C-alpha positions as CSV (number, residue, x, y, z in Angstrom):
1,X,115.7,94.2,109.6
2,X,115.1,91.0,107.6
3,X,111.6,90.1,106.8
4,X,110.1,86.8,107.9
5,X,106.8,86.5,105.9
6,X,108.2,84.1,103.4
7,X,109.9,81.7,105.9
8,X,107.0,81.8,108.5
9,X,104.4,81.0,105.9
10,X,106.3,78.8,103.6
11,X,105.4,80.8,100.6
12,X,106.1,79.6,97.0
13,X,105.6,83.1,95.6
14,X,107.7,85.7,97.3
15,X,105.9,88.7,98.8
16,X,106.4,91.9,96.8
17,X,106.7,95.6,97.9
18,X,105.0,98.4,96.0
19,X,105.9,102.1,96.5
20,X,104.2,105.1,94.9
21,X,106.3,108.3,94.4
22,X,106.0,111.6,92.7
23,X,109.5,111.2,91.1
24,X,111.2,108.2,89.6
25,X,113.3,106.3,92.2
26,X,117.0,106.9,92.0
27,X,119.1,104.0,90.8
28,X,116.1,102.0,89.5
29,X,115.3,101.5,85.8
30,X,111.9,102.0,84.3
31,X,110.2,98.8,83.1
32,X,111.3,98.0,79.6
33,X,107.9,96.9,78.3
34,X,104.5,97.6,79.7
35,X,102.3,94.8,80.8
36,X,98.7,94.2,79.6
37,X,97.5,94.8,83.2
38,X,99.1,96.3,86.3
39,X,99.0,93.0,88.1
40,X,101.5,91.7,85.5
41,X,104.0,93.8,87.3
42,X,103.3,91.8,90.5
43,X,104.5,88.7,88.6
44,X,107.7,90.3,87.5
45,X,108.5,91.5,91.0
46,X,107.8,88.1,92.5
47,X,110.2,86.7,89.9
48,X,113.0,88.9,91.3
49,X,112.8,92.1,89.2
50,X,113.2,95.6,90.7
51,X,111.8,98.4,88.5
52,X,109.5,101.3,88.4
53,X,106.5,102.2,86.2
54,X,105.2,105.5,85.0
55,X,101.5,106.3,84.7
56,X,101.5,105.5,80.9
57,X,102.7,101.9,81.8
58,X,99.3,101.3,83.4
59,X,97.0,102.4,80.6
60,X,96.6,99.1,78.9
61,X,94.3,97.9,81.6
62,X,91.4,100.4,82.0
63,X,90.2,98.9,85.2
64,X,93.7,98.9,86.8
65,X,94.1,102.5,85.6
66,X,91.0,103.3,87.6
67,X,92.0,101.6,90.8
68,X,95.5,103.1,90.6
69,X,94.1,106.6,89.8
70,X,96.0,107.0,86.5
71,X,95.2,110.2,84.8
72,X,93.3,109.4,81.6
73,X,92.5,111.3,78.5
74,X,88.9,111.6,77.3
75,X,89.4,108.8,74.8
76,X,91.0,106.6,77.5
77,X,88.1,107.2,79.8
78,X,85.8,106.0,77.0
79,X,87.9,102.8,76.8
80,X,87.4,102.3,80.5
81,X,83.7,102.8,80.3
82,X,83.5,100.5,77.3
83,X,85.1,97.7,79.2
84,X,82.9,98.4,82.2
85,X,79.9,98.3,79.8
86,X,81.1,94.9,78.6
87,X,81.4,93.6,82.1
88,X,77.9,94.9,82.9
89,X,76.5,93.3,79.8
90,X,77.9,90.0,80.9
91,X,76.4,90.5,84.4
92,X,79.9,90.3,85.8
93,X,79.5,93.6,87.6
94,X,76.7,96.0,88.2
95,X,77.1,99.6,87.1
96,X,76.1,100.9,90.6
97,X,79.1,99.0,92.0
98,X,81.7,101.0,90.0
99,X,81.8,104.1,92.2
100,X,82.5,101.9,95.3
101,X,85.6,100.1,93.8
102,X,88.6,101.2,95.9
103,X,90.8,103.7,94.3
104,X,94.1,105.4,95.2
105,X,93.4,108.9,96.5
106,X,96.3,110.6,94.6
107,X,97.0,110.4,90.9
108,X,99.7,107.9,90.0
109,X,103.0,109.3,88.9
110,X,105.5,106.4,89.5
111,X,105.2,103.0,91.1
112,X,108.2,100.9,92.1
113,X,107.9,97.1,92.3
114,X,110.4,94.8,94.0
115,X,110.6,91.6,96.0
116,X,110.1,92.4,99.6
117,X,113.3,93.8,101.2
118,X,114.9,94.6,97.9
119,X,113.2,97.9,97.0
120,X,114.9,101.3,97.3
121,X,112.4,102.7,99.8
122,X,109.9,101.7,102.4
123,X,106.8,100.2,100.6
124,X,103.4,101.7,100.7
125,X,101.9,98.2,100.5
126,X,103.2,94.7,100.7
127,X,101.3,92.0,98.7
128,X,101.3,88.3,99.6
129,X,100.0,85.6,97.3
130,X,99.3,82.3,99.1
131,X,96.9,79.5,99.8
132,X,94.0,79.5,102.2
133,X,96.0,78.2,105.2
134,X,98.7,80.9,104.6
135,X,96.2,83.6,104.4
136,X,94.4,82.3,107.4
137,X,97.6,82.8,109.4
138,X,98.0,86.3,108.1
139,X,94.4,87.2,108.9
140,X,94.8,85.9,112.5
141,X,98.1,87.8,112.8
142,X,96.4,91.0,111.6
143,X,93.6,90.5,114.1
144,X,96.1,90.1,116.9
145,X,98.0,93.2,115.7
146,X,94.9,95.3,115.6
147,X,95.2,96.1,111.9
148,X,92.7,93.7,110.4
149,X,90.5,95.2,107.7
150,X,86.8,95.4,108.4
151,X,85.6,94.6,104.9
152,X,84.7,91.3,103.4
153,X,87.3,89.4,101.3
154,X,87.3,91.1,97.9
155,X,86.8,89.7,94.5
156,X,87.0,91.5,91.2
157,X,89.1,93.5,90.4
158,X,92.0,92.1,92.3
159,X,94.1,95.3,91.9
160,X,91.6,97.1,94.2
161,X,93.1,95.3,97.1
162,X,96.1,97.7,97.0
163,X,94.2,101.0,97.4
164,X,91.9,99.3,100.0
165,X,94.9,98.5,102.2
166,X,96.5,101.9,101.6
167,X,93.4,104.0,102.1
168,X,92.2,102.2,105.2
169,X,95.7,101.6,106.8
170,X,94.4,98.1,107.4
171,X,95.0,94.7,105.8
172,X,92.8,93.6,102.9
173,X,92.3,90.3,101.2
174,X,91.2,89.3,97.7
175,X,90.1,86.0,96.3
176,X,91.5,87.2,92.9
177,X,89.8,87.6,89.6
178,X,90.0,85.8,86.2
179,X,92.1,88.6,84.7
180,X,94.6,88.5,87.5
181,X,95.0,84.7,87.1
182,X,95.7,85.1,83.4
183,X,98.2,87.9,83.8
184,X,100.0,86.6,86.9
185,X,99.8,82.8,86.5
186,X,98.2,82.5,89.9
187,X,96.9,79.0,90.6
188,X,93.3,77.9,91.4
189,X,94.1,77.9,95.1
190,X,95.9,81.2,95.3
191,X,94.5,84.4,96.8
192,X,96.0,87.7,98.0
193,X,96.6,89.6,101.2
194,X,97.7,93.2,101.2
195,X,99.5,94.8,104.1
196,X,100.0,98.6,104.7
197,X,103.8,99.1,104.5
198,X,104.0,100.9,107.8
199,X,102.2,98.1,109.6
200,X,104.4,95.3,108.3
201,X,106.7,95.0,111.3
202,X,103.8,94.7,113.7
203,X,102.2,92.1,111.6
204,X,105.4,90.0,111.3
205,X,105.8,90.1,115.0
206,X,102.3,88.8,115.6
207,X,102.6,86.3,112.8
208,X,105.5,84.5,114.5
209,X,103.2,84.2,117.6
210,X,100.3,82.9,115.5
211,X,102.4,80.3,113.6
212,X,103.6,78.9,116.9
213,X,100.1,78.9,118.4
214,X,98.7,77.1,115.4
215,X,101.4,74.5,115.6
216,X,100.5,73.7,119.2
217,X,96.8,73.8,118.6
218,X,97.1,71.5,115.6
219,X,98.8,68.9,117.9
220,X,96.0,69.4,120.5
221,X,93.2,68.9,117.9
222,X,94.9,66.0,116.3
223,X,95.3,64.3,119.6
224,X,91.6,64.5,120.1
225,X,91.0,62.7,116.8
226,X,93.6,60.0,117.5
227,X,95.6,61.1,114.4
228,X,98.6,62.6,116.3
């Protein structure tokens, strides 16, 4: 079944599919060079690449390693806490917030990244990058589908939006963080919306309804202002 997210929303950055597996996916090559942060793999998938990463490919970003539940050595744990300490010192985050950062429940072995519809298996989570209007439509569709997340739109770290959607089996949104914008090239007006993979079909069905409804309602509201 073809996916409709990109066409319905008019996205400029294609949605990506992420799948976590115990074993490397058959017929897919491992990423040739690791990224400074896990969200760098989002950029590569949006650019059309299909590849998988192993746990070691996520260790250059201590915070991303935490949200993805990457097994770390004692020295790597110290690196993580050192970065967290720097963030606390800058008053970017409070130490008491750290335990509440969403994290995958199972340790990461392999993660496959691909443009939506081009991966080798059903995704665990689908990630959309878009502007406020596009994410508004997604949020309304999620509400109509009964899969809308109950938490507030997230901020740092952006990668926590993935385990939030997976762990709750509901959608999750993030405004993004400065690290993500550096590693992905996301624009000032871009934000993220994560969809549990097994809920994607239901959301796309309701999204078509929401897009049509918004089109008609826009005509109605514009007629009331005399700008139709």
